[in-house]
PDB file of N, CA, C, O and CB in Angstrom:
ATOM      1  N   MET A   1     -22.521 -10.628 -16.867  1.00  0.00           N
ATOM      2  CA  MET A   1     -22.757 -11.125 -18.202  1.00  0.00           C
ATOM      3  C   MET A   1     -21.468 -11.751 -18.736  1.00  0.00           C
ATOM      4  O   MET A   1     -20.454 -11.066 -18.864  1.00  0.00           O
ATOM      5  CB  MET A   1     -23.256  -9.994 -19.132  1.00  0.00           C
ATOM      6  N   ALA A   2     -21.503 -13.035 -19.043  1.00  0.00           N
ATOM      7  CA  ALA A   2     -20.326 -13.744 -19.539  1.00  0.00           C
ATOM      8  C   ALA A   2     -20.025 -13.343 -20.976  1.00  0.00           C
ATOM      9  O   ALA A   2     -20.927 -13.157 -21.792  1.00  0.00           O
ATOM     10  CB  ALA A   2     -20.530 -15.264 -19.443  1.00  0.00           C
ATOM     11  N   LYS A   3     -18.749 -13.216 -21.259  1.00  0.00           N
ATOM     12  CA  LYS A   3     -18.293 -12.842 -22.597  1.00  0.00           C
ATOM     13  C   LYS A   3     -17.348 -13.915 -23.124  1.00  0.00           C
ATOM     14  O   LYS A   3     -16.823 -14.720 -22.355  1.00  0.00           O
ATOM     15  CB  LYS A   3     -17.595 -11.453 -22.582  1.00  0.00           C
ATOM     16  N   THR A   4     -17.134 -13.923 -24.425  1.00  0.00           N
ATOM     17  CA  THR A   4     -16.119 -14.764 -25.036  1.00  0.00           C
ATOM     18  C   THR A   4     -14.899 -13.891 -25.250  1.00  0.00           C
ATOM     19  O   THR A   4     -14.973 -12.848 -25.899  1.00  0.00           O
ATOM     20  CB  THR A   4     -16.618 -15.405 -26.380  1.00  0.00           C
ATOM     21  N   ILE A   5     -13.760 -14.331 -24.691  1.00  0.00           N
ATOM     22  CA  ILE A   5     -12.548 -13.518 -24.713  1.00  0.00           C
ATOM     23  C   ILE A   5     -11.400 -14.362 -25.247  1.00  0.00           C
ATOM     24  O   ILE A   5     -11.216 -15.502 -24.820  1.00  0.00           O
ATOM     25  CB  ILE A   5     -12.216 -12.963 -23.297  1.00  0.00           C
ATOM     26  N   MET A   6     -10.624 -13.807 -26.182  1.00  0.00           N
ATOM     27  CA  MET A   6      -9.448 -14.488 -26.699  1.00  0.00           C
ATOM     28  C   MET A   6      -8.206 -13.855 -26.095  1.00  0.00           C
ATOM     29  O   MET A   6      -8.027 -12.638 -26.132  1.00  0.00           O
ATOM     30  CB  MET A   6      -9.403 -14.428 -28.246  1.00  0.00           C
ATOM     31  N   ILE A   7      -7.351 -14.707 -25.536  1.00  0.00           N
ATOM     32  CA  ILE A   7      -6.103 -14.253 -24.932  1.00  0.00           C
ATOM     33  C   ILE A   7      -4.949 -14.841 -25.731  1.00  0.00           C
ATOM     34  O   ILE A   7      -4.866 -16.059 -25.893  1.00  0.00           O
ATOM     35  CB  ILE A   7      -6.014 -14.665 -23.424  1.00  0.00           C
ATOM     36  N   THR A   8      -4.055 -13.991 -26.234  1.00  0.00           N
ATOM     37  CA  THR A   8      -2.847 -14.484 -26.886  1.00  0.00           C
ATOM     38  C   THR A   8      -1.725 -14.479 -25.849  1.00  0.00           C
ATOM     39  O   THR A   8      -1.759 -13.704 -24.893  1.00  0.00           O
ATOM     40  CB  THR A   8      -2.472 -13.610 -28.143  1.00  0.00           C
ATOM     41  N   GLY A   9      -0.750 -15.330 -26.038  1.00  0.00           N
ATOM     42  CA  GLY A   9       0.339 -15.417 -25.066  1.00  0.00           C
ATOM     43  C   GLY A   9      -0.106 -16.046 -23.764  1.00  0.00           C
ATOM     44  O   GLY A   9       0.420 -15.717 -22.700  1.00  0.00           O
ATOM     45  N   ALA A  10      -1.077 -16.954 -23.839  1.00  0.00           N
ATOM     46  CA  ALA A  10      -1.648 -17.554 -22.633  1.00  0.00           C
ATOM     47  C   ALA A  10      -0.828 -18.723 -22.097  1.00  0.00           C
ATOM     48  O   ALA A  10      -1.221 -19.352 -21.114  1.00  0.00           O
ATOM     49  CB  ALA A  10      -3.050 -18.017 -22.913  1.00  0.00           C
ATOM     50  N   GLY A  11       0.289 -19.019 -22.721  1.00  0.00           N
ATOM     51  CA  GLY A  11       1.105 -20.145 -22.279  1.00  0.00           C
ATOM     52  C   GLY A  11       1.912 -19.873 -21.026  1.00  0.00           C
ATOM     53  O   GLY A  11       2.371 -20.811 -20.374  1.00  0.00           O
ATOM     54  N   SER A  12       2.096 -18.604 -20.673  1.00  0.00           N
ATOM     55  CA  SER A  12       2.898 -18.281 -19.489  1.00  0.00           C
ATOM     56  C   SER A  12       2.617 -16.852 -19.030  1.00  0.00           C
ATOM     57  O   SER A  12       1.976 -16.065 -19.726  1.00  0.00           O
ATOM     58  CB  SER A  12       4.405 -18.462 -19.785  1.00  0.00           C
ATOM     59  N   GLY A  13       3.109 -16.552 -17.857  1.00  0.00           N
ATOM     60  CA  GLY A  13       3.091 -15.195 -17.333  1.00  0.00           C
ATOM     61  C   GLY A  13       1.727 -14.544 -17.225  1.00  0.00           C
ATOM     62  O   GLY A  13       0.745 -15.164 -16.815  1.00  0.00           O
ATOM     63  N   LEU A  14       1.695 -13.274 -17.606  1.00  0.00           N
ATOM     64  CA  LEU A  14       0.487 -12.464 -17.473  1.00  0.00           C
ATOM     65  C   LEU A  14      -0.671 -13.017 -18.305  1.00  0.00           C
ATOM     66  O   LEU A  14      -1.817 -12.999 -17.857  1.00  0.00           O
ATOM     67  CB  LEU A  14       0.776 -11.029 -17.883  1.00  0.00           C
ATOM     68  N   GLY A  15      -0.381 -13.506 -19.505  1.00  0.00           N
ATOM     69  CA  GLY A  15      -1.435 -14.066 -20.352  1.00  0.00           C
ATOM     70  C   GLY A  15      -2.084 -15.285 -19.731  1.00  0.00           C
ATOM     71  O   GLY A  15      -3.302 -15.452 -19.788  1.00  0.00           O
ATOM     72  N   LYS A  16      -1.262 -16.136 -19.139  1.00  0.00           N
ATOM     73  CA  LYS A  16      -1.775 -17.345 -18.478  1.00  0.00           C
ATOM     74  C   LYS A  16      -2.647 -16.964 -17.285  1.00  0.00           C
ATOM     75  O   LYS A  16      -3.746 -17.492 -17.119  1.00  0.00           O
ATOM     76  CB  LYS A  16      -0.609 -18.260 -18.020  1.00  0.00           C
ATOM     77  N   GLY A  17      -2.159 -16.061 -16.469  1.00  0.00           N
ATOM     78  CA  GLY A  17      -2.919 -15.621 -15.303  1.00  0.00           C
ATOM     79  C   GLY A  17      -4.224 -14.946 -15.677  1.00  0.00           C
ATOM     80  O   GLY A  17      -5.247 -15.146 -15.021  1.00  0.00           O
ATOM     81  N   THR A  18      -4.187 -14.153 -16.722  1.00  0.00           N
ATOM     82  CA  THR A  18      -5.389 -13.466 -17.190  1.00  0.00           C
ATOM     83  C   THR A  18      -6.417 -14.472 -17.698  1.00  0.00           C
ATOM     84  O   THR A  18      -7.602 -14.375 -17.377  1.00  0.00           O
ATOM     85  CB  THR A  18      -5.038 -12.457 -18.298  1.00  0.00           C
ATOM     86  N   ALA A  19      -5.955 -15.443 -18.498  1.00  0.00           N
ATOM     87  CA  ALA A  19      -6.875 -16.454 -19.036  1.00  0.00           C
ATOM     88  C   ALA A  19      -7.541 -17.236 -17.914  1.00  0.00           C
ATOM     89  O   ALA A  19      -8.755 -17.441 -17.935  1.00  0.00           O
ATOM     90  CB  ALA A  19      -6.132 -17.416 -19.974  1.00  0.00           C
ATOM     91  N   LEU A  20      -6.761 -17.670 -16.943  1.00  0.00           N
ATOM     92  CA  LEU A  20      -7.328 -18.431 -15.824  1.00  0.00           C
ATOM     93  C   LEU A  20      -8.265 -17.565 -14.980  1.00  0.00           C
ATOM     94  O   LEU A  20      -9.334 -18.018 -14.569  1.00  0.00           O
ATOM     95  CB  LEU A  20      -6.205 -18.998 -14.943  1.00  0.00           C
ATOM     96  N   GLY A  21      -7.865 -16.335 -14.728  1.00  0.00           N
ATOM     97  CA  GLY A  21      -8.680 -15.438 -13.916  1.00  0.00           C
ATOM     98  C   GLY A  21     -10.019 -15.125 -14.559  1.00  0.00           C
ATOM     99  O   GLY A  21     -11.050 -15.126 -13.886  1.00  0.00           O
ATOM    100  N   LEU A  22     -10.011 -14.858 -15.857  1.00  0.00           N
ATOM    101  CA  LEU A  22     -11.261 -14.558 -16.550  1.00  0.00           C
ATOM    102  C   LEU A  22     -12.162 -15.782 -16.619  1.00  0.00           C
ATOM    103  O   LEU A  22     -13.383 -15.663 -16.519  1.00  0.00           O
ATOM    104  CB  LEU A  22     -10.976 -14.038 -17.955  1.00  0.00           C
ATOM    105  N   ALA A  23     -11.565 -16.962 -16.791  1.00  0.00           N
ATOM    106  CA  ALA A  23     -12.360 -18.197 -16.804  1.00  0.00           C
ATOM    107  C   ALA A  23     -13.001 -18.432 -15.437  1.00  0.00           C
ATOM    108  O   ALA A  23     -14.142 -18.889 -15.356  1.00  0.00           O
ATOM    109  CB  ALA A  23     -11.478 -19.410 -17.197  1.00  0.00           C
ATOM    110  N   LYS A  24     -12.277 -18.122 -14.369  1.00  0.00           N
ATOM    111  CA  LYS A  24     -12.824 -18.269 -13.015  1.00  0.00           C
ATOM    112  C   LYS A  24     -14.017 -17.345 -12.800  1.00  0.00           C
ATOM    113  O   LYS A  24     -14.917 -17.659 -12.022  1.00  0.00           O
ATOM    114  CB  LYS A  24     -11.742 -17.981 -11.965  1.00  0.00           C
ATOM    115  N   GLU A  25     -14.022 -16.209 -13.486  1.00  0.00           N
ATOM    116  CA  GLU A  25     -15.128 -15.256 -13.367  1.00  0.00           C
ATOM    117  C   GLU A  25     -16.322 -15.667 -14.222  1.00  0.00           C
ATOM    118  O   GLU A  25     -17.345 -14.982 -14.221  1.00  0.00           O
ATOM    119  CB  GLU A  25     -14.663 -13.859 -13.764  1.00  0.00           C
ATOM    120  N   GLY A  26     -16.205 -16.781 -14.955  1.00  0.00           N
ATOM    121  CA  GLY A  26     -17.326 -17.298 -15.722  1.00  0.00           C
ATOM    122  C   GLY A  26     -17.334 -16.978 -17.201  1.00  0.00           C
ATOM    123  O   GLY A  26     -18.304 -17.283 -17.895  1.00  0.00           O
ATOM    124  N   HIS A  27     -16.267 -16.367 -17.696  1.00  0.00           N
ATOM    125  CA  HIS A  27     -16.189 -16.048 -19.115  1.00  0.00           C
ATOM    126  C   HIS A  27     -15.707 -17.258 -19.912  1.00  0.00           C
ATOM    127  O   HIS A  27     -15.001 -18.116 -19.383  1.00  0.00           O
ATOM    128  CB  HIS A  27     -15.257 -14.850 -19.346  1.00  0.00           C
ATOM    129  N   LYS A  28     -16.091 -17.323 -21.183  1.00  0.00           N
ATOM    130  CA  LYS A  28     -15.562 -18.340 -22.088  1.00  0.00           C
ATOM    131  C   LYS A  28     -14.236 -17.790 -22.604  1.00  0.00           C
ATOM    132  O   LYS A  28     -14.201 -16.726 -23.222  1.00  0.00           O
ATOM    133  CB  LYS A  28     -16.575 -18.675 -23.280  1.00  0.00           C
ATOM    134  N   VAL A  29     -13.143 -18.517 -22.349  1.00  0.00           N
ATOM    135  CA  VAL A  29     -11.819 -18.035 -22.721  1.00  0.00           C
ATOM    136  C   VAL A  29     -11.219 -18.919 -23.802  1.00  0.00           C
ATOM    137  O   VAL A  29     -11.147 -20.141 -23.667  1.00  0.00           O
ATOM    138  CB  VAL A  29     -10.898 -17.987 -21.498  1.00  0.00           C
ATOM    139  N   ILE A  30     -10.792 -18.272 -24.874  1.00  0.00           N
ATOM    140  CA  ILE A  30     -10.052 -18.930 -25.936  1.00  0.00           C
ATOM    141  C   ILE A  30      -8.597 -18.527 -25.726  1.00  0.00           C
ATOM    142  O   ILE A  30      -8.242 -17.356 -25.858  1.00  0.00           O
ATOM    143  CB  ILE A  30     -10.586 -18.531 -27.386  1.00  0.00           C
ATOM    144  N   ALA A  31      -7.759 -19.511 -25.396  1.00  0.00           N
ATOM    145  CA  ALA A  31      -6.378 -19.238 -25.006  1.00  0.00           C
ATOM    146  C   ALA A  31      -5.412 -19.717 -26.084  1.00  0.00           C
ATOM    147  O   ALA A  31      -5.366 -20.906 -26.400  1.00  0.00           O
ATOM    148  CB  ALA A  31      -6.053 -19.910 -23.663  1.00  0.00           C
ATOM    149  N   ALA A  32      -4.644 -18.792 -26.643  1.00  0.00           N
ATOM    150  CA  ALA A  32      -3.669 -19.123 -27.680  1.00  0.00           C
ATOM    151  C   ALA A  32      -2.273 -19.194 -27.068  1.00  0.00           C
ATOM    152  O   ALA A  32      -1.871 -18.319 -26.302  1.00  0.00           O
ATOM    153  CB  ALA A  32      -3.708 -18.081 -28.829  1.00  0.00           C
ATOM    154  N   VAL A  33      -1.536 -20.261 -27.424  1.00  0.00           N
ATOM    155  CA  VAL A  33      -0.163 -20.432 -26.950  1.00  0.00           C
ATOM    156  C   VAL A  33       0.782 -20.425 -28.143  1.00  0.00           C
ATOM    157  O   VAL A  33       0.352 -20.579 -29.286  1.00  0.00           O
ATOM    158  CB  VAL A  33      -0.012 -21.749 -26.136  1.00  0.00           C
ATOM    159  N   GLU A  34       2.077 -20.243 -27.871  1.00  0.00           N
ATOM    160  CA  GLU A  34       3.069 -20.134 -28.941  1.00  0.00           C
ATOM    161  C   GLU A  34       3.653 -21.479 -29.357  1.00  0.00           C
ATOM    162  O   GLU A  34       3.898 -21.711 -30.541  1.00  0.00           O
ATOM    163  CB  GLU A  34       4.181 -19.220 -28.509  1.00  0.00           C
ATOM    164  N   ILE A  35       3.879 -22.378 -28.376  1.00  0.00           N
ATOM    165  CA  ILE A  35       4.487 -23.674 -28.676  1.00  0.00           C
ATOM    166  C   ILE A  35       3.665 -24.799 -28.049  1.00  0.00           C
ATOM    167  O   ILE A  35       2.994 -24.603 -27.035  1.00  0.00           O
ATOM    168  CB  ILE A  35       5.947 -23.724 -28.167  1.00  0.00           C
ATOM    169  N   HIS A  36       3.729 -25.980 -28.669  1.00  0.00           N
ATOM    170  CA  HIS A  36       2.906 -27.111 -28.226  1.00  0.00           C
ATOM    171  C   HIS A  36       3.093 -27.490 -26.754  1.00  0.00           C
ATOM    172  O   HIS A  36       2.099 -27.784 -26.089  1.00  0.00           O
ATOM    173  CB  HIS A  36       3.210 -28.303 -29.075  1.00  0.00           C
ATOM    174  N   PRO A  37       4.313 -27.498 -26.212  1.00  0.00           N
ATOM    175  CA  PRO A  37       4.446 -27.871 -24.789  1.00  0.00           C
ATOM    176  C   PRO A  37       3.666 -26.976 -23.826  1.00  0.00           C
ATOM    177  O   PRO A  37       3.325 -27.411 -22.726  1.00  0.00           O
ATOM    178  CB  PRO A  37       5.895 -27.846 -24.401  1.00  0.00           C
ATOM    179  N   GLN A  38       3.383 -25.751 -24.214  1.00  0.00           N
ATOM    180  CA  GLN A  38       2.606 -24.855 -23.353  1.00  0.00           C
ATOM    181  C   GLN A  38       1.160 -25.316 -23.221  1.00  0.00           C
ATOM    182  O   GLN A  38       0.489 -24.986 -22.243  1.00  0.00           O
ATOM    183  CB  GLN A  38       2.647 -23.430 -23.898  1.00  0.00           C
ATOM    184  N   ILE A  39       0.678 -26.073 -24.197  1.00  0.00           N
ATOM    185  CA  ILE A  39      -0.701 -26.567 -24.137  1.00  0.00           C
ATOM    186  C   ILE A  39      -0.882 -27.450 -22.913  1.00  0.00           C
ATOM    187  O   ILE A  39      -1.853 -27.304 -22.170  1.00  0.00           O
ATOM    188  CB  ILE A  39      -1.066 -27.347 -25.423  1.00  0.00           C
ATOM    189  N   THR A  40       0.060 -28.370 -22.705  1.00  0.00           N
ATOM    190  CA  THR A  40      -0.028 -29.294 -21.572  1.00  0.00           C
ATOM    191  C   THR A  40      -0.019 -28.543 -20.246  1.00  0.00           C
ATOM    192  O   THR A  40      -0.840 -28.814 -19.370  1.00  0.00           O
ATOM    193  CB  THR A  40       1.126 -30.300 -21.613  1.00  0.00           C
ATOM    194  N   GLY A  41       0.899 -27.612 -20.099  1.00  0.00           N
ATOM    195  CA  GLY A  41       0.980 -26.844 -18.863  1.00  0.00           C
ATOM    196  C   GLY A  41      -0.272 -26.030 -18.585  1.00  0.00           C
ATOM    197  O   GLY A  41      -0.723 -25.940 -17.443  1.00  0.00           O
ATOM    198  N   LEU A  42      -0.827 -25.444 -19.625  1.00  0.00           N
ATOM    199  CA  LEU A  42      -2.037 -24.634 -19.449  1.00  0.00           C
ATOM    200  C   LEU A  42      -3.244 -25.510 -19.132  1.00  0.00           C
ATOM    201  O   LEU A  42      -4.088 -25.130 -18.321  1.00  0.00           O
ATOM    202  CB  LEU A  42      -2.312 -23.800 -20.707  1.00  0.00           C
ATOM    203  N   LYS A  43      -3.332 -26.680 -19.765  1.00  0.00           N
ATOM    204  CA  LYS A  43      -4.423 -27.617 -19.458  1.00  0.00           C
ATOM    205  C   LYS A  43      -4.360 -28.044 -17.996  1.00  0.00           C
ATOM    206  O   LYS A  43      -5.383 -28.092 -17.313  1.00  0.00           O
ATOM    207  CB  LYS A  43      -4.354 -28.858 -20.380  1.00  0.00           C
ATOM    208  N   GLU A  44      -3.140 -28.358 -17.513  1.00  0.00           N
ATOM    209  CA  GLU A  44      -2.979 -28.767 -16.117  1.00  0.00           C
ATOM    210  C   GLU A  44      -3.371 -27.642 -15.169  1.00  0.00           C
ATOM    211  O   GLU A  44      -4.028 -27.886 -14.156  1.00  0.00           O
ATOM    212  CB  GLU A  44      -1.536 -29.199 -15.850  1.00  0.00           C
ATOM    213  N   ALA A  45      -2.976 -26.414 -15.487  1.00  0.00           N
ATOM    214  CA  ALA A  45      -3.320 -25.268 -14.637  1.00  0.00           C
ATOM    215  C   ALA A  45      -4.833 -25.038 -14.622  1.00  0.00           C
ATOM    216  O   ALA A  45      -5.406 -24.704 -13.585  1.00  0.00           O
ATOM    217  CB  ALA A  45      -2.593 -23.995 -15.126  1.00  0.00           C
ATOM    218  N   ALA A  46      -5.475 -25.219 -15.782  1.00  0.00           N
ATOM    219  CA  ALA A  46      -6.930 -25.033 -15.862  1.00  0.00           C
ATOM    220  C   ALA A  46      -7.658 -26.101 -15.048  1.00  0.00           C
ATOM    221  O   ALA A  46      -8.632 -25.804 -14.356  1.00  0.00           O
ATOM    222  CB  ALA A  46      -7.401 -25.074 -17.332  1.00  0.00           C
ATOM    223  N   GLU A  47      -7.182 -27.346 -15.131  1.00  0.00           N
ATOM    224  CA  GLU A  47      -7.797 -28.422 -14.347  1.00  0.00           C
ATOM    225  C   GLU A  47      -7.638 -28.156 -12.860  1.00  0.00           C
ATOM    226  O   GLU A  47      -8.576 -28.346 -12.085  1.00  0.00           O
ATOM    227  CB  GLU A  47      -7.179 -29.783 -14.710  1.00  0.00           C
ATOM    228  N   LYS A  48      -6.451 -27.717 -12.462  1.00  0.00           N
ATOM    229  CA  LYS A  48      -6.185 -27.415 -11.048  1.00  0.00           C
ATOM    230  C   LYS A  48      -7.080 -26.272 -10.552  1.00  0.00           C
ATOM    231  O   LYS A  48      -7.536 -26.279  -9.409  1.00  0.00           O
ATOM    232  CB  LYS A  48      -4.695 -27.047 -10.848  1.00  0.00           C
ATOM    233  N   ALA A  49      -7.323 -25.291 -11.430  1.00  0.00           N
ATOM    234  CA  ALA A  49      -8.165 -24.148 -11.071  1.00  0.00           C
ATOM    235  C   ALA A  49      -9.659 -24.466 -11.201  1.00  0.00           C
ATOM    236  O   ALA A  49     -10.505 -23.693 -10.751  1.00  0.00           O
ATOM    237  CB  ALA A  49      -7.816 -22.950 -11.947  1.00  0.00           C
ATOM    238  N   GLY A  50      -9.976 -25.604 -11.819  1.00  0.00           N
ATOM    239  CA  GLY A  50     -11.374 -25.992 -11.975  1.00  0.00           C
ATOM    240  C   GLY A  50     -12.116 -25.196 -13.034  1.00  0.00           C
ATOM    241  O   GLY A  50     -13.317 -24.952 -12.913  1.00  0.00           O
ATOM    242  N   VAL A  51     -11.386 -24.789 -14.085  1.00  0.00           N
ATOM    243  CA  VAL A  51     -12.005 -24.008 -15.155  1.00  0.00           C
ATOM    244  C   VAL A  51     -11.813 -24.698 -16.499  1.00  0.00           C
ATOM    245  O   VAL A  51     -10.979 -25.592 -16.648  1.00  0.00           O
ATOM    246  CB  VAL A  51     -11.419 -22.586 -15.199  1.00  0.00           C
ATOM    247  N   ASP A  52     -12.601 -24.263 -17.464  1.00  0.00           N
ATOM    248  CA  ASP A  52     -12.526 -24.815 -18.813  1.00  0.00           C
ATOM    249  C   ASP A  52     -12.001 -23.736 -19.756  1.00  0.00           C
ATOM    250  O   ASP A  52     -12.535 -22.628 -19.819  1.00  0.00           O
ATOM    251  CB  ASP A  52     -13.919 -25.339 -19.285  1.00  0.00           C
ATOM    252  N   LEU A  53     -10.938 -24.085 -20.490  1.00  0.00           N
ATOM    253  CA  LEU A  53     -10.376 -23.173 -21.484  1.00  0.00           C
ATOM    254  C   LEU A  53     -10.370 -23.854 -22.841  1.00  0.00           C
ATOM    255  O   LEU A  53     -10.192 -25.069 -22.924  1.00  0.00           O
ATOM    256  CB  LEU A  53      -8.945 -22.727 -21.089  1.00  0.00           C
ATOM    257  N   GLU A  54     -10.561 -23.089 -23.896  1.00  0.00           N
ATOM    258  CA  GLU A  54     -10.350 -23.599 -25.249  1.00  0.00           C
ATOM    259  C   GLU A  54      -8.930 -23.179 -25.618  1.00  0.00           C
ATOM    260  O   GLU A  54      -8.650 -21.992 -25.782  1.00  0.00           O
ATOM    261  CB  GLU A  54     -11.438 -23.040 -26.292  1.00  0.00           C
ATOM    262  N   ILE A  55      -8.034 -24.161 -25.747  1.00  0.00           N
ATOM    263  CA  ILE A  55      -6.617 -23.888 -25.938  1.00  0.00           C
ATOM    264  C   ILE A  55      -6.178 -24.328 -27.331  1.00  0.00           C
ATOM    265  O   ILE A  55      -6.550 -25.406 -27.793  1.00  0.00           O
ATOM    266  CB  ILE A  55      -5.779 -24.598 -24.860  1.00  0.00           C
ATOM    267  N   PHE A  56      -5.387 -23.491 -27.995  1.00  0.00           N
ATOM    268  CA  PHE A  56      -4.823 -23.899 -29.283  1.00  0.00           C
ATOM    269  C   PHE A  56      -3.495 -23.205 -29.516  1.00  0.00           C
ATOM    270  O   PHE A  56      -3.213 -22.158 -28.932  1.00  0.00           O
ATOM    271  CB  PHE A  56      -5.798 -23.586 -30.432  1.00  0.00           C
ATOM    272  N   LYS A  57      -2.677 -23.805 -30.385  1.00  0.00           N
ATOM    273  CA  LYS A  57      -1.396 -23.218 -30.771  1.00  0.00           C
ATOM    274  C   LYS A  57      -1.617 -22.273 -31.933  1.00  0.00           C
ATOM    275  O   LYS A  57      -2.284 -22.608 -32.913  1.00  0.00           O
ATOM    276  CB  LYS A  57      -0.363 -24.314 -31.143  1.00  0.00           C
ATOM    277  N   MET A  58      -1.050 -21.096 -31.808  1.00  0.00           N
ATOM    278  CA  MET A  58      -1.182 -20.091 -32.857  1.00  0.00           C
ATOM    279  C   MET A  58       0.223 -19.694 -33.317  1.00  0.00           C
ATOM    280  O   MET A  58       1.117 -19.511 -32.491  1.00  0.00           O
ATOM    281  CB  MET A  58      -1.990 -18.840 -32.349  1.00  0.00           C
ATOM    282  N   ASP A  59       0.419 -19.561 -34.613  1.00  0.00           N
ATOM    283  CA  ASP A  59       1.728 -19.165 -35.150  1.00  0.00           C
ATOM    284  C   ASP A  59       1.995 -17.713 -34.902  1.00  0.00           C
ATOM    285  O   ASP A  59       3.049 -17.205 -35.285  1.00  0.00           O
ATOM    286  CB  ASP A  59       1.815 -19.451 -36.636  1.00  0.00           C
TER     287      ASP A  59
END
């Protein structure tokens, strides 16, 4: 059963890996990053992994 999951700190490290991994399992992932440049890197990683993430910058 697919769930909607929000991951904070998804711009790098464990948060990034978790967001990509959960998206690969078929979940809808909302990924929050800290700074704008992390958006580009996460989008590229998601495209490479063949998954769709909803990415946004959060203060």
